[in-house]
C-alpha positions in Angstrom: -99.5 0.1 50.9 -98.9 -2.2 47.9 -99.6 -5.3 50.0 -102.8 -3.8 51.3 -104.0 -3.0 47.8 -103.2 -6.6 46.6 -105.0 -8.1 49.5 -108.0 -6.0 48.8 -108.0 -7.1 45.2 -107.9 -10.7 46.4 -110.9 -10.1 48.6 -108.9 -10.4 51.8 -109.2 -7.8 54.7 -106.4 -7.9 57.2 -107.0 -7.5 60.9 -103.5 -6.2 61.2 -100.3 -5.7 59.2 -97.1 -4.8 61.0 -93.9 -4.0 59.0 -90.4 -3.0 60.1 -87.6 -2.1 57.8 -83.8 -2.0 58.2 -81.9 0.0 55.7 -78.3 -0.4 54.7 -76.4 2.8 53.8 -73.0 2.9 52.2 -70.7 5.9 51.4 -70.2 5.2 47.7 -68.2 7.2 45.1 -71.3 9.4 44.4 -72.1 9.8 48.2 -74.3 8.1 50.8 -76.6 5.6 49.2 -79.3 3.2 50.3 -77.9 -0.1 49.1 -80.3 -2.6 50.7 -83.5 -2.7 52.6 -84.8 -5.7 54.6 -88.5 -5.9 55.5 -90.1 -7.9 58.2 -93.9 -8.2 57.6 -96.3 -9.9 60.1 -100.0 -10.0 59.3 -103.3 -11.4 60.6 -105.6 -11.9 57.7 -108.8 -14.0 58.2 -109.3 -16.5 55.4 -105.8 -16.2 54.0 -103.5 -19.2 53.5 -99.8 -18.9 54.0 -99.3 -19.7 50.3 -101.6 -16.9 49.2 -100.1 -14.4 51.6 -96.5 -15.3 50.6 -97.5 -14.9 46.9 -99.1 -11.5 47.5 -96.3 -10.3 49.7 -93.7 -11.2 47.1 -95.8 -9.5 44.4 -95.9 -6.4 46.6 -92.2 -6.5 47.2 -91.3 -6.7 43.5 -93.9 -4.1 42.5 -93.0 -1.6 45.2 -92.6 2.0 43.9 -90.0 2.9 46.6 -87.9 -0.1 45.8 -87.8 0.9 42.1 -87.2 4.5 43.1 -84.2 3.7 45.3 -82.9 1.1 42.8 -81.8 -1.1 45.7 -81.9 -4.7 46.8 -85.0 -5.5 48.9 -85.3 -8.7 51.0 -88.3 -9.7 53.0 -89.6 -12.2 55.5 -93.5 -12.3 55.5 -95.3 -14.2 58.3 -99.0 -14.9 58.5 -100.2 -15.2 62.1 -103.5 -16.5 63.5 
């Protein structure tokens, strides 16, 4: 949702955004905890350059409400497709 909002602010309207996530859970001293999340994002966005998309995707990752809530490491691969 954060990526979609940032794209809209940049005047870009995606044809499609597909995201998959893989979470890592560990049984820590305080109990089961999400310790890492890896996102794979693929998007088709008319008029977007790879540089613009990468910048906005990174901004979305660092500003993500859920990432801050979970206080976990988030990695991401973002691909712009034609």
